[in-house]
C-alpha positions, 0 to 999 in steps of 0.5 A: 210654344213660348219664345224662350223655348223657341230660342233654346230649341234653335240653339240646341238644334244648331249645335246638334247640326254642327256635330252631326255634320262633322261626324258624318264627314268623318264617317262617310268621307274617309280616304281609302288611301293616305292623303298625298301632300297636295297644295294649290292656290289660284284665282277662283270663279264661282257661279250659280245659275240653277235658280235664285240667287243667280250669282257670280263671284271671284276671289282667291282659293287655297287648297291643301289635301282635303281642305280648301278655303276661299277668301276673299270672294267678291261678287254680285247676285240677283235675289228674289224673295216674297217682297222684292227683287233686288241686286246685291253686292256680296263679300264672303269667305268659304271653307270646305273639308271633303263634303263639309262646308261653311260660309260667312258673308255679308250682303248689301242691297243695291236697289232700294224698294222703300223711300223716295230717295236713294239712302242707305237706310232704305237698302237691305243688308244682312250678314249670313252664316251657312253650314252644311254637308253633302251626301252622295244623294243629298245636301243638308244645310243650316243658314242664319241671316241677320240684318235689315230686310223688307217687311210689309204691313199686314194692315196698310200693305206699306213696305219698310226696312226692318231688323230680322233674324232668320233661321233656315234648315234646307234639304235637297235630295235625289230620290230616283234617277235613270236614263229616262226619269229624274225625281228630286225633293227640296224641303225648307223649314224657317223660323223668322223673328223680328225682336224689335217688333215682338213678331215671330213666325215659322214656315215650311215648304216642299217641291218635288219635280219629276221629269220624264225624258225621251228623244223629242222632249221632256215632260215635267210635273211638280207638286208644291206646298208651303205653310206659314204661321205666327207663334202663339205669343207673337204680334201680327203686324207684318205679313207672312207667307209665300208669293205664288209667282215667285215660287215659280220663278215668275213675275208679272210685267203688269200689276207688279205691285199687286203681285208682291202684296199677295202673300199666302200663308197656305199655298199649294199647286201642281205645275206641268211643263212640256219641252219639245226639242227641235231635233230636226235642226243641225246638232248645234241647234238641237238643244233649242226647244219650244215649251208650254206650261200650265199651273193650278193651285190654291192659296189662303192669306193669313187673315182668311179662313181656309174656305175663303182662299183663292184659286190660282192659275197661270199658263203660257209658253215660249222658247228655251235652250237646254244648257249643258243638257241639264239646265233648261234656260227659257223665256216664256210669256203667259197670263195669270188669274188677273189677266196680267202678263207673266214672264219667267226668270230665265230658268224653268220652275221644274229644274232639278237643283240636286 
């Protein structure tokens, strides 16, 4: 597939997605009764604690009947990608109509990971456009990110701030749910381009967490798979792939630089976790739990053959609290295959995002 065909396909798929979202909104979100004339304007506070990016933002919202606009929205977010952990200042607007939504915003990185001094050129910054539609048991969205983002040289592993264009289509869905079981699926397909460097790649990832609930605890199991590759006519100067610990929302306390250098263009693993609740404590403390987890998988770097990949694993445990009955917030410590001490990012890796 050539680069011209790639860009032609992206533009056409983007147009189809917009038409699809508008059409499904009209079909599935029709009111059974005529809408009443309803208006409201107020201060808005939005937040996300279901995994990266952790976000809090405040602004103004105006709502009339089924339409709602948020403008401006100013906030901060903690974000983790395959190469860095960063704090961002966000400014955006958002429009919602029933189950349809779109967002337009700008993100400014606040912590430089390259360079020896605090200079603006060393900070990540990019514009973001997102459009999507909520169904009863699914959320489908397209996002476009354009700006300066970190890239790592495939040769000397040096980090640099480079201009990128990222297209992403994501689908989160609830496959099954009852009093004792929950099964969800999250998938993502990306096309990444670095036009100034003639570098083009694509990636796919999927996670499927399942949780079994009983009075004394919860057992979760989650398979994960990710694959990245260059397009045929692309140069190969910058690393592509997934970071093993980042995909688990974990990081190392020691050996951090080694963690960010290890990107796998093929990554697959199975993650198991058990949370034992302290139900014998008073009701105010009964949502506290003790957790143990284990993970084993396989990763291959882009310059390796499949048989030359690495066995990956981590195991550990800790303590947590089930906030609102659906958000397992926890602090765990463990070890990985390099005997580095591993800590998680507040939220369980097996959280159900939908």
